[in-house]
Every structure is written in structure tokens, then in C-alpha cells.
N, C-alpha and C positions, 0 to 999 in steps of 0.2 A: 237077706233081710226078710223076704216074703216067700211063701210057697210058690213053686214054679210049675204047676200043673196047667196044661192048656185047657181053656174052657171049651165047651161045646156050644155052638150057636143054636138057640132055640127060638122058634117062632110061636107066638101065642096062638092057641086054638081058635080057629075061625077068623083069623086076621087076614083079610083079603086085600088090604091096601098096602102100598109100598112102605117099607119101614123108613123111619126118618133118618136123615143123615146126621150122625152124631159127631160133633166137633168139639175138641177140647181147646180152650183158649189158655195157653200155657207159656210160662217162662219162669225159670227158677229165680230170676232176679226181680226184685220188687221195684215199683215206681216206673214201670215201662208203659203204662196205659192198658194193662190187661183187662181190668174191670170196665174201663171206659170203652174199650173195644167190644167187649161182650155185650154191654148195654146198647151201644149205638149200632153195632153191626146187626144185632137182633132186631132193633127198631127199623133199620133200613130194609132188612129182608121182609119184615111184616108190612112195611109201607108199599112193597111191590107185590103184595098178595100172598106171601108165604106164611104158613102157620108155624110159629116159632115158640119153643120153650127154652128159657134160660134157667139152668140149674146153678144156684149159688152154692159153691162148695168151699168157700172161704169163710172161716169163723168170724172175720170182721164184718161180713154181711153187707159190704158196700154195694154190690150189684142189686141186692134187695132194696136198699135205701134209694139208690139211684133210679129204680123203677117204681118208686112211690109206695113201697110196702113198709108201713111203720113197724117198729119192733114189737109193739103191743099186739099187732095183728098176725104175728108169725106163730100161730098155735101149732101147726104141723110144719116140719122143716126137713131139709136134706139130712139132718141128723137122724130123724125118725126113719127115713128111707134106709140109710146105711145100717141101722140097728134092727131092721125088719119089723118095725112097729107101725109102718104106714106104707101105702102104695104111692107111686108117683101121682096118680090121679087124685088121691086124697090130699097131697101136699101142695099141688100147684094152685096158684092164685092168679086170677086175671088182672091185667094191668090196664092203664088208661089207653094203651095202644091197641086197637083192634087187631086180633090175631096173635098177640104176644102175651104169653103167660110166664110166670116165674115160680120156681121152687125156692122159697126163701131159706136163708141161713140164720142160725142162732149161735151164741157163744158155746152151746153144748158141743158143737163140733170140735172144740179144743180138746176135749177128753176122748174123742172117738177112737183115736189111735190106741190108747191104752185099753179101752173097753173092748176093742175088737182083736186084741193080741192073740187070744186063744180061740177065736171064732173060725170055723172052717171057711175056706174060700174068702178070706178077709180082703184080698185084693180084687175080688170080683163082685163085691156087694152092690155097687152101683150098676154094673153091667147086668147082673142077674135081675135086679129090680126093673131095669128098662126092658129087658127081654120078656119079662112076665106079663107085660101089658100091651094091648093094641093102642099105641099112642097116635092120636089124631094130629100129628105135627109133621111138617116137612123137614124142619131142622131142630136139633137139640144142641144148644151151645152150653158148654160146661165151663164156668168161671172157676179156675183152680187157684189154690193159694200159692204164694211166691216162695215155695220151698219144695224139696223132694221128701214128702212124707206119705203116709198111707192115703191121705185124701187125694194128693196129686196122682199117686199110683192108681187109685180107683178111677179117676178121671181119664187117665191115659189107657187103662185097660178097657173102659167102657166105650171109648171113642174109636172111630174109624180113621180119623185124621186130626191133625193138630194145626192150629193157626197160631203163629208166634208173633206177638207184638214186640217190636225192637226199637228202643229209644235211640235216637241218633246222637250217641255220645262216644267217648274215647274207648271205653272197654266193651263196646257192644259185641264185637266179634268173639272176644274171649268168653263172655257169658253164653253166646250162642253155641259155641262148640261144646260146652258142658251140657246144654240142653239136648243137643243132637246125640250125645253119648247116652243120655238118659232114655231118649226115645228108642235108640237102638237096643238098649238093655231090655226095655219093656217089650219090644218087638220079639226079641229072641226068647224071652222067658214066659211072657204072658199073652201077648196079643200080636200074632204074626201079620195081621192085616193093617196095623197102625202105620200111618205115613205122615210126612210133613206136607200139608196141603199148600202152605205158603207162609211167607214172612212179611209182615206189614210194618213199614217204617213209621214210627210215631214221634210226636213232639218235635217235628222238623221246624227249624228256625232258619228262614232264608237269609236272615241278617248275619248268620254265623257260618263262616267258611267251614268249620268243623262238621256241621251237619251235611254239607255237600260232600265232603271227603268221606265221611262214614257211609253215606248212601252209595257212593261209587265203590267203596271197598266191599260192601255187602253184596252189591250186584255183581261185582267181579268174582266174588267167592261163590255165590249161590245161583247166579244167572236167573233163569225163568222162575225159580222158586220164590223170588221176591215179587210181591204185587207191584204193578205199575202205580197204583194209587198210593200217595204219601199223605199221612195225616199231619197237618201243621199244628204247631203249638198255638192254642187258641183260647182266649180268655173266656168266651161264652161256653165252650165245652167244659172248662174247669168250674164254672159257676153252676152249671145245670144240676149236678147231683145234690147241691144244698137246697134245691127247690123240689127234690124228689122227682125229677124229670130227666129223660134222655135229652141230649143236646138237640136232637131233631125235633123234639116237642117244645123245648125251651126257646130255641131260635133256629128255625129250619133254614134260614138264609145265611147263617154265618159260615165262614170258611170250613170249620171243622165238621159241621153237619153235612155240607155239600160233599166233603171228602168221604165221609162214612157212607153216603148214598152211592157214591162211585165205587167204593169198596164192596158194597153189597152186590152191585151189578157185576163187578169183576168176579166175585166169588161164584155167582150164578153161571157166568160164562165158563169158568173153570170146571164147575160141576158137570157141565154138559159135554166137555171134552173127554175123549178116551183117556183113561188113567194109565200111566206107565207102570210097568211091573216093579 
């Protein structure tokens, strides 16, 4: 479907700081809490002093809305980056959270796949854009769309690791196996450094025995790849995007906000551990 030449890693001239850790938030299944995780994980990392950039690569633009960027203020977007019409620095917008910026999305992304069909290195557009700049961030989180298209491929090719939000429901493991096959295909053909950093269980309902069963099954299948932190189903987390705020800003004491702070801490601990081959 896409060209399969391996990219060369490039460091921007004069860049003396460590490059950011680029993480794709991905799942081919919709409605699993992917955007919610990108928003609140990014906020949690910023809250503990990390500099974070969220790249909204979903045409729906929910991550942009959830971080308070009105559609009328998205003059430069992730679409412009993919098309080579703007740099990451030109597209990023500061949010109300200190240390957290976002590259917003617009509906123009819907046509990006067709517009890039004959463009060289179309699977590497985002990776090349990120490599061309000295980014003053510790983490770059890419919120990808819920399907395997050129946008998702660009996210996975640009990333060094993948965080997989997984809803605690009956078909969770089935969808997870499809995503793992996609990651393996991307690793073989485009990005040999790509790895699954972790799976985060979302929308966990303690009143539902099925949630417990799914959590046990996923941990039995994946072991330590599953984060210890579980994100509960929480009304305040669901309400926050309609106010243009992450849950941690909307209600930092609610169960969902506390869980995302724990997830951010757990991610930082994992990042400091030696990585398996």
C-alpha cells in the first residue's frame, strides 16, 4: 500500500539537546479513549515539569478542541505540516497548561491521503518534519485516527513507541491483535525502532464483572506490557472536553484525573528503565 524504503535518521544542525521521545497514541478501534488519553497524559506529563507537544492527526480534531483550541484559531495545522506548507514550530499553539502545546487538526486532513498519493516518502512526511527541527520538548504525543490509513502510518513511522488505550470490553483482545499486526508490519517495512511501550486499560467499570475479566485476560496475554494504572469510567473526564479543558484542569481531584497523573508517573518510570531489544 505504501513505499517500503527505510528512512535515515537525521539530526537538525546545531541541535545539542536530547531529542524528544515521540509516542503515538494508537488503536485501530474507535471509542477506546485514545484522544482522552493523549490530552490527559500530555497534561499529566506537563504537570510534573515535562515539556510536551500533542500533535492532533485526527481529522475530527477532538484533541485540539479538548485542549481549548477553537476551530477558528487553527490557521496552521497538522495538514500543513504533512503537505510541507508549514513547520512544526509554525503550527504549534500554546495551551492553558504551562509546558503543553498542541499542533491542531482541521478537516483538511480528510483529503490528505489522496493529495499525498503521488508524493515521494508519503509515509515519512511527519517523521521528516519532526527531524528537520530542534524541538524544545521532552515528549511528542501523536493522537492518530481510529483506522489504518496514511495518517496512522505517518504517526507510527514518526514514533519510537506506541501507547495503546484499550477499553475493557468483550472484543478488546481481538482488536488488540490486529493492532499488533499493524505495528509489526510498520516495523518491518518502515520503522524498525518502533515498539509497543504499553497498553493502558480505559473505561474500567468496577461495577461490571466483565471489566475485571477483560483486565485479567489482557494482563495474562501481555504481562508487563500492560500499565498497572487503570483509567476508570468517569463522568468528569467525559464532561471536560465540552469545556475545552483536560480533565486535570477541569477537575483535578476526580478519579479519572488522579488516574492519568498516576499513568504519567508510571510512563516516566518506564522511560528510565533499560529498554528490551
